[in-house]
N, C-alpha and C positions, 0 to 999 in steps of 0.2 A: 504494500500500500504506500509506503514511503517513496518508493521508486515512482509509482504512478503520479503522486503529487509533484515530485520533482520534475518529471517529464512534462506534465501539464503546464507547470509554471514556465519551463524553458520554451515550450512551443508557442507561448503567447507572443514571443518576439519574432516569430516567423512572419514572412510577408503574407498579406491577406490572400494573395493569389494561391497560396499553398493550403488554404483552409480545407478544401475538399480533396486535397492530394496528400502530401507528406504529413501534414498536421493530423488529418483524419486517420491515416494509416498508422501513425505513431501512437495515437490515442488507443486505437483498437488493439495493437500489439501489447502495449504496456498494461492495459486493463485485463487482457487475457492471461497474463502471468498469475495474478492473484486469483482470478476467477477459476482458472483450471486447478490451482492448488485447492481451493475451497470445494469445488465440485468433486474432485478426486477423493478428498477426505470424507465426503458425504457418501461415497459409494460403498457398497457392501463388502468388497473384497480388497485384499492387499494388492493383488495383481492389477485391479482397476486403478487403485490409488497410484501405483507405480507408473502406470501408463499415462495418467493425467499429469504426473510430475514431469514426465518426459515431454509432454505437449507444452507444459508451462515453460520448460527450459528452451524449447524451440521458439516460443513467443518472446522469451527473454533475449535470445540471440537475434531475433528479428528487430527487437527494440534497439539493441546495440548497433546493428547495421544501419538502421534509419537515423539514429543519432549521429553516427559517423558521416552519413550522407549530409545531414544538416550542417555539420562542421565543414565539410568539404565544399558545400555550396555557400559558405560564409553567412549562413542564417544565424549561427551562434559561434562564439569563440570556444575553442577547445577547453580553455580554463573554466568556462561556465558549465560545460558538460562534464568536467572531470569528476565531480562528486557522484554523478549518475553512473559514469563508467565504473567507478570504484564500487558502487553499490551493486551494479550488475555482476561484477566479478564475485563479490561476496555471496550474492543470491545464487549464482550458478554453482558455486562450491557447495552451498547448503542443499540445493536441489539434488545434485549428484550424490552427495553423501546420504541424504535421506532415502533416495530411490534405491541405492545399493543396500542399505540396511533393511528396507522393506522386502526387497527381492531375496535377500539372504534368508529370510524367515518363511518364504513361500515354499511349500513342499514341491 
């Protein structure tokens, strides 16, 4: 959720012409991270949860790619995006670790 708030705040600086393009795509990808974690946790099986964690990680990597694109297009400075990139790295490690722990318990 913290990452989503950060990304929403960052994307406010994007040009209006990107509202229905990069801004929208970035909002969808970053909200999918937390949404997939929550949905997976609510599922009935560990295997389902692990699958949704993998999907969440994919959305996280999509978010990272879109943020990198925004930096390369000079919509934001790299320094402004750095806290989000750091948080993406932390979340990625947590998702990977949690997914492995869950799958280790699946028969």
